[in-house]
N, CA, C and O atoms as a GROMACS GRO file, in nm:
protein
  356
    1UNK      N    1  10.753   7.742  14.206
    1UNK     CA    2  10.717   7.872  14.259
    1UNK      C    3  10.582   7.912  14.199
    1UNK      O    4  10.557   7.888  14.081
    2UNK      N    5  10.496   7.972  14.281
    2UNK     CA    6  10.365   8.014  14.236
    2UNK      C    7  10.376   8.138  14.150
    2UNK      O    8  10.456   8.227  14.178
    3UNK      N    9  10.294   8.142  14.045
    3UNK     CA   10  10.293   8.261  13.963
    3UNK      C   11  10.219   8.371  14.037
    3UNK      O   12  10.117   8.347  14.101
    4UNK      N   13  10.272   8.491  14.027
    4UNK     CA   14  10.208   8.601  14.098
    4UNK      C   15  10.146   8.702  14.004
    4UNK      O   16  10.092   8.803  14.049
    5UNK      N   17  10.153   8.676  13.874
    5UNK     CA   18  10.103   8.779  13.782
    5UNK      C   19   9.993   8.726  13.690
    5UNK      O   20   9.978   8.777  13.579
    6UNK      N   21   9.917   8.628  13.733
    6UNK     CA   22   9.804   8.583  13.654
    6UNK      C   23   9.699   8.694  13.656
    6UNK      O   24   9.661   8.744  13.762
    7UNK      N   25   9.652   8.731  13.538
    7UNK     CA   26   9.556   8.839  13.530
    7UNK      C   27   9.418   8.779  13.508
    7UNK      O   28   9.396   8.703  13.414
    8UNK      N   29   9.326   8.816  13.595
    8UNK     CA   30   9.189   8.770  13.587
    8UNK      C   31   9.099   8.892  13.589
    8UNK      O   32   9.103   8.971  13.683
    9UNK      N   33   9.018   8.907  13.486
    9UNK     CA   34   8.927   9.021  13.476
    9UNK      C   35   8.998   9.154  13.496
    9UNK      O   36   8.944   9.243  13.561
   10UNK      N   37   9.119   9.169  13.441
   10UNK     CA   38   9.190   9.295  13.447
   10UNK      C   39   9.264   9.321  13.577
   10UNK      O   40   9.330   9.424  13.590
   11UNK      N   41   9.256   9.231  13.674
   11UNK     CA   42   9.325   9.251  13.801
   11UNK      C   43   9.425   9.138  13.823
   11UNK      O   44   9.396   9.022  13.794
   12UNK      N   45   9.539   9.172  13.874
   12UNK     CA   46   9.641   9.070  13.902
   12UNK      C   47   9.597   8.990  14.023
   12UNK      O   48   9.548   9.046  14.121
   13UNK      N   49   9.614   8.860  14.015
   13UNK     CA   50   9.574   8.771  14.124
   13UNK      C   51   9.700   8.724  14.197
   13UNK      O   52   9.794   8.676  14.134
   14UNK      N   53   9.701   8.738  14.328
   14UNK     CA   54   9.817   8.700  14.409
   14UNK      C   55   9.782   8.575  14.487
   14UNK      O   56   9.682   8.569  14.557
   15UNK      N   57   9.868   8.473  14.473
   15UNK     CA   58   9.849   8.351  14.550
   15UNK      C   59   9.880   8.380  14.696
   15UNK      O   60   9.979   8.448  14.725
   16UNK      N   61   9.798   8.330  14.789
   16UNK     CA   62   9.827   8.353  14.931
   16UNK      C   63   9.958   8.285  14.970
   16UNK      O   64   9.995   8.182  14.915
   17UNK      N   65  10.027   8.345  15.066
   17UNK     CA   66  10.152   8.288  15.113
   17UNK      C   67  10.120   8.169  15.202
   17UNK      O   68  10.042   8.179  15.296
   18UNK      N   69  10.182   8.056  15.171
   18UNK     CA   70  10.162   7.934  15.247
   18UNK      C   71  10.227   7.950  15.384
   18UNK      O   72  10.345   7.982  15.394
   19UNK      N   73  10.151   7.928  15.490
   19UNK     CA   74  10.203   7.948  15.625
   19UNK      C   75  10.309   7.845  15.662
   19UNK      O   76  10.380   7.863  15.761
   20UNK      N   77  10.320   7.737  15.586
   20UNK     CA   78  10.422   7.635  15.615
   20UNK      C   79  10.548   7.656  15.531
   20UNK      O   80  10.637   7.571  15.530
   21UNK      N   81  10.554   7.767  15.461
   21UNK     CA   82  10.670   7.797  15.378
   21UNK      C   83  10.794   7.809  15.464
   21UNK      O   84  10.794   7.880  15.564
   22UNK      N   85  10.899   7.741  15.426
   22UNK     CA   86  11.025   7.749  15.498
   22UNK      C   87  11.095   7.881  15.470
   22UNK      O   88  11.062   7.951  15.374
   23UNK      N   89  11.193   7.913  15.554
   23UNK     CA   90  11.266   8.038  15.539
   23UNK      C   91  11.332   8.047  15.403
   23UNK      O   92  11.318   8.148  15.334
   24UNK      N   93  11.404   7.943  15.363
   24UNK     CA   94  11.477   7.947  15.237
   24UNK      C   95  11.384   7.961  15.118
   24UNK      O   96  11.415   8.032  15.022
   25UNK      N   97  11.269   7.893  15.123
   25UNK     CA   98  11.171   7.903  15.015
   25UNK      C   99  11.117   8.046  15.005
   25UNK      O  100  11.110   8.103  14.896
   26UNK      N  101  11.079   8.102  15.119
   26UNK     CA  102  11.025   8.238  15.121
   26UNK      C  103  11.130   8.338  15.074
   26UNK      O  104  11.100   8.429  14.997
   27UNK      N  105  11.255   8.321  15.122
   27UNK     CA  106  11.363   8.411  15.083
   27UNK      C  107  11.388   8.404  14.932
   27UNK      O  108  11.403   8.507  14.867
   28UNK      N  109  11.394   8.282  14.878
   28UNK     CA  110  11.419   8.267  14.735
   28UNK      C  111  11.308   8.328  14.651
   28UNK      O  112  11.334   8.393  14.550
   29UNK      N  113  11.184   8.308  14.693
   29UNK     CA  114  11.073   8.367  14.618
   29UNK      C  115  11.075   8.519  14.631
   29UNK      O  116  11.044   8.590  14.535
   30UNK      N  117  11.110   8.569  14.749
   30UNK     CA  118  11.120   8.714  14.769
   30UNK      C  119  11.227   8.774  14.678
   30UNK      O  120  11.208   8.880  14.619
   31UNK      N  121  11.339   8.705  14.666
   31UNK     CA  122  11.445   8.751  14.576
   31UNK      C  123  11.393   8.759  14.432
   31UNK      O  124  11.422   8.855  14.361
   32UNK      N  125  11.316   8.660  14.391
   32UNK     CA  126  11.260   8.659  14.256
   32UNK      C  127  11.160   8.774  14.238
   32UNK      O  128  11.157   8.838  14.133
   33UNK      N  129  11.078   8.799  14.338
   33UNK     CA  130  10.981   8.910  14.332
   33UNK      C  131  11.055   9.043  14.315
   33UNK      O  132  11.018   9.125  14.232
   34UNK      N  133  11.159   9.064  14.395
   34UNK     CA  134  11.237   9.187  14.387
   34UNK      C  135  11.302   9.200  14.249
   34UNK      O  136  11.302   9.308  14.190
   35UNK      N  137  11.356   9.090  14.198
   35UNK     CA  138  11.419   9.092  14.066
   35UNK      C  139  11.319   9.134  13.959
   35UNK      O  140  11.350   9.216  13.872
   36UNK      N  141  11.198   9.078  13.967
   36UNK     CA  142  11.095   9.112  13.867
   36UNK      C  143  11.052   9.257  13.879
   36UNK      O  144  11.031   9.324  13.778
   37UNK      N  145  11.040   9.307  14.002
   37UNK     CA  146  11.002   9.448  14.021
   37UNK      C  147  11.111   9.540  13.968
   37UNK      O  148  11.082   9.642  13.904
   38UNK      N  149  11.236   9.506  13.996
   38UNK     CA  150  11.347   9.590  13.950
   38UNK      C  151  11.362   9.586  13.798
   38UNK      O  152  11.405   9.685  13.738
   39UNK      N  153  11.327   9.475  13.737
   39UNK     CA  154  11.339   9.461  13.592
   39UNK      C  155  11.236   9.548  13.519
   39UNK      O  156  11.258   9.590  13.406
   40UNK      N  157  11.124   9.573  13.586
   40UNK     CA  158  11.020   9.655  13.523
   40UNK      C  159  10.947   9.576  13.416
   40UNK      O  160  10.957   9.453  13.410
   41UNK      N  161  10.875   9.647  13.333
   41UNK     CA  162  10.802   9.584  13.224
   41UNK      C  163  10.671   9.520  13.265
   41UNK      O  164  10.610   9.447  13.186
   42UNK      N  165  10.626   9.546  13.388
   42UNK     CA  166  10.499   9.491  13.432
   42UNK      C  167  10.397   9.605  13.440
   42UNK      O  168  10.433   9.722  13.452
   43UNK      N  169  10.272   9.567  13.434
   43UNK     CA  170  10.166   9.667  13.448
   43UNK      C  171  10.160   9.714  13.593
   43UNK      O  172  10.221   9.653  13.681
   44UNK      N  173  10.088   9.820  13.615
   44UNK     CA  174  10.071   9.870  13.751
   44UNK      C  175  10.006   9.764  13.838
   44UNK      O  176  10.051   9.742  13.951
   45UNK      N  177   9.903   9.697  13.788
   45UNK     CA  178   9.836   9.593  13.866
   45UNK      C  179   9.931   9.479  13.900
   45UNK      O  180   9.931   9.429  14.012
   46UNK      N  181  10.011   9.437  13.802
   46UNK     CA  182  10.106   9.329  13.826
   46UNK      C  183  10.212   9.372  13.928
   46UNK      O  184  10.250   9.294  14.016
   47UNK      N  185  10.259   9.495  13.915
   47UNK     CA  186  10.358   9.546  14.010
   47UNK      C  187  10.302   9.551  14.151
   47UNK      O  188  10.371   9.515  14.247
   48UNK      N  189  10.178   9.596  14.166
   48UNK     CA  190  10.115   9.599  14.298
   48UNK      C  191  10.099   9.459  14.355
   48UNK      O  192  10.122   9.438  14.474
   49UNK      N  193  10.060   9.364  14.271
   49UNK     CA  194  10.045   9.226  14.316
   49UNK      C  195  10.180   9.170  14.360
   49UNK      O  196  10.189   9.101  14.461
   50UNK      N  197  10.284   9.198  14.284
   50UNK     CA  198  10.418   9.152  14.322
   50UNK      C  199  10.461   9.216  14.453
   50UNK      O  200  10.517   9.149  14.539
   51UNK      N  201  10.435   9.344  14.468
   51UNK     CA  202  10.471   9.415  14.591
   51UNK      C  203  10.402   9.351  14.711
   51UNK      O  204  10.465   9.326  14.814
   52UNK      N  205  10.272   9.326  14.698
   52UNK     CA  206  10.196   9.264  14.807
   52UNK      C  207  10.250   9.126  14.840
   52UNK      O  208  10.262   9.090  14.957
   53UNK      N  209  10.283   9.050  14.737
   53UNK     CA  210  10.341   8.916  14.758
   53UNK      C  211  10.475   8.929  14.833
   53UNK      O  212  10.503   8.854  14.926
   54UNK      N  213  10.556   9.025  14.790
   54UNK     CA  214  10.684   9.048  14.856
   54UNK      C  215  10.667   9.084  15.002
   54UNK      O  216  10.743   9.037  15.086
   55UNK      N  217  10.570   9.167  15.033
   55UNK     CA  218  10.544   9.204  15.172
   55UNK      C  219  10.509   9.081  15.255
   55UNK      O  220  10.558   9.065  15.367
   56UNK      N  221  10.424   8.994  15.202
   56UNK     CA  222  10.386   8.874  15.274
   56UNK      C  223  10.505   8.780  15.292
   56UNK      O  224  10.522   8.721  15.398
   57UNK      N  225  10.586   8.766  15.188
   57UNK     CA  226  10.706   8.682  15.197
   57UNK      C  227  10.804   8.738  15.299
   57UNK      O  228  10.867   8.662  15.373
   58UNK      N  229  10.818   8.870  15.302
   58UNK     CA  230  10.908   8.933  15.399
   58UNK      C  231  10.860   8.905  15.541
   58UNK      O  232  10.942   8.885  15.631
   59UNK      N  233  10.728   8.904  15.563
   59UNK     CA  234  10.674   8.872  15.696
   59UNK      C  235  10.708   8.729  15.736
   59UNK      O  236  10.742   8.702  15.851
   60UNK      N  237  10.699   8.636  15.639
   60UNK     CA  238  10.734   8.497  15.668
   60UNK      C  239  10.881   8.488  15.708
   60UNK      O  240  10.915   8.422  15.806
   61UNK      N  241  10.967   8.555  15.633
   61UNK     CA  242  11.110   8.555  15.665
   61UNK      C  243  11.135   8.615  15.802
   61UNK      O  244  11.214   8.562  15.880
   62UNK      N  245  11.069   8.725  15.832
   62UNK     CA  246  11.087   8.791  15.961
   62UNK      C  247  11.045   8.699  16.075
   62UNK      O  248  11.114   8.693  16.178
   63UNK      N  249  10.933   8.627  16.059
   63UNK     CA  250  10.889   8.533  16.164
   63UNK      C  251  10.994   8.425  16.187
   63UNK      O  252  11.024   8.391  16.301
   64UNK      N  253  11.049   8.371  16.079
   64UNK     CA  254  11.154   8.269  16.092
   64UNK      C  255  11.276   8.327  16.163
   64UNK      O  256  11.331   8.264  16.253
   65UNK      N  257  11.318   8.445  16.123
   65UNK     CA  258  11.436   8.507  16.184
   65UNK      C  259  11.412   8.542  16.331
   65UNK      O  260  11.501   8.524  16.414
   66UNK      N  261  11.294   8.592  16.362
   66UNK     CA  262  11.261   8.623  16.501
   66UNK      C  263  11.260   8.496  16.586
   66UNK      O  264  11.308   8.497  16.700
   67UNK      N  265  11.207   8.388  16.531
   67UNK     CA  266  11.206   8.261  16.602
   67UNK      C  267  11.347   8.208  16.625
   67UNK      O  268  11.378   8.157  16.733
   68UNK      N  269  11.431   8.221  16.524
   68UNK     CA  270  11.570   8.177  16.538
   68UNK      C  271  11.642   8.260  16.644
   68UNK      O  272  11.718   8.205  16.724
   69UNK      N  273  11.619   8.391  16.645
   69UNK     CA  274  11.681   8.479  16.744
   69UNK      C  275  11.636   8.441  16.885
   69UNK      O  276  11.716   8.438  16.978
   70UNK      N  277  11.507   8.414  16.901
   70UNK     CA  278  11.454   8.375  17.033
   70UNK      C  279  11.518   8.245  17.080
   70UNK      O  280  11.552   8.231  17.197
   71UNK      N  281  11.535   8.149  16.989
   71UNK     CA  282  11.598   8.022  17.027
   71UNK      C  283  11.744   8.044  17.066
   71UNK      O  284  11.791   7.987  17.164
   72UNK      N  285  11.815   8.128  16.990
   72UNK     CA  286  11.954   8.158  17.024
   72UNK      C  287  11.964   8.227  17.160
   72UNK      O  288  12.047   8.191  17.243
   73UNK      N  289  11.878   8.326  17.181
   73UNK     CA  290  11.879   8.398  17.309
   73UNK      C  291  11.851   8.303  17.426
   73UNK      O  292  11.916   8.311  17.530
   74UNK      N  293  11.753   8.213  17.407
   74UNK     CA  294  11.719   8.118  17.514
   74UNK      C  295  11.837   8.024  17.541
   74UNK      O  296  11.867   7.993  17.657
   75UNK      N  297  11.902   7.979  17.436
   75UNK     CA  298  12.017   7.890  17.453
   75UNK      C  299  12.132   7.962  17.521
   75UNK      O  300  12.198   7.906  17.609
   76UNK      N  301  12.158   8.085  17.481
   76UNK     CA  302  12.265   8.163  17.543
   76UNK      C  303  12.234   8.192  17.690
   76UNK      O  304  12.323   8.185  17.775
   77UNK      N  305  12.109   8.224  17.719
   77UNK     CA  306  12.070   8.250  17.858
   77UNK      C  307  12.083   8.124  17.942
   77UNK      O  308  12.127   8.129  18.056
   78UNK      N  309  12.044   8.011  17.885
   78UNK     CA  310  12.056   7.883  17.955
   78UNK      C  311  12.202   7.851  17.981
   78UNK      O  312  12.237   7.804  18.089
   79UNK      N  313  12.286   7.876  17.884
   79UNK     CA  314  12.429   7.851  17.898
   79UNK      C  315  12.492   7.939  18.005
   79UNK      O  316  12.576   7.891  18.081
   80UNK      N  317  12.454   8.066  18.012
   80UNK     CA  318  12.511   8.155  18.113
   80UNK      C  319  12.460   8.119  18.253
   80UNK      O  320  12.533   8.139  18.350
   81UNK      N  321  12.339   8.068  18.264
   81UNK     CA  322  12.287   8.024  18.393
   81UNK      C  323  12.363   7.901  18.440
   81UNK      O  324  12.397   7.890  18.558
   82UNK      N  325  12.391   7.810  18.348
   82UNK     CA  326  12.467   7.691  18.384
   82UNK      C  327  12.610   7.728  18.421
   82UNK      O  328  12.667   7.670  18.513
   83UNK      N  329  12.670   7.824  18.351
   83UNK     CA  330  12.805   7.870  18.381
   83UNK      C  331  12.811   7.932  18.521
   83UNK      O  332  12.904   7.908  18.597
   84UNK      N  333  12.711   8.012  18.553
   84UNK     CA  334  12.705   8.076  18.685
   84UNK      C  335  12.692   7.974  18.796
   84UNK      O  336  12.755   7.988  18.901
   85UNK      N  337  12.611   7.870  18.773
   85UNK     CA  338  12.593   7.765  18.873
   85UNK      C  339  12.722   7.685  18.890
   85UNK      O  340  12.755   7.645  19.002
   86UNK      N  341  12.795   7.662  18.781
   86UNK     CA  342  12.920   7.587  18.788
   86UNK      C  343  13.026   7.667  18.862
   86UNK      O  344  13.107   7.610  18.935
   87UNK      N  345  13.028   7.800  18.844
   87UNK     CA  346  13.125   7.884  18.912
   87UNK      C  347  13.100   7.890  19.062
   87UNK      O  348  13.195   7.900  19.140
   88UNK      N  349  12.974   7.883  19.103
   88UNK     CA  350  12.939   7.890  19.244
   88UNK      C  351  12.967   7.758  19.315
   88UNK      O  352  12.982   7.756  19.438
   89UNK      N  353  12.974   7.648  19.243
   89UNK     CA  354  12.995   7.517  19.305
   89UNK      C  355  13.138   7.494  19.347
   89UNK      O  356  13.170   7.388  19.401
   0.00000   0.00000   0.00000
């Protein structure tokens, strides 16, 4: 997992979210970010960097979930079309 709290010149540096990150990887890292934020003990800059990282990870998770929902909807729609055609035959 990438460190999100490296401090450079007084500012927290956030690693960009990898666009090829899988759902489980993004979810697990998001869980860790939330855990660290809830635990406290970080500077304001570190907390902001963690928050920003969490937002990006949440977007990755949302894209995966939206894609999965679209695939399910398409499969269900295809199945109901086939069922309708079978009933008419």
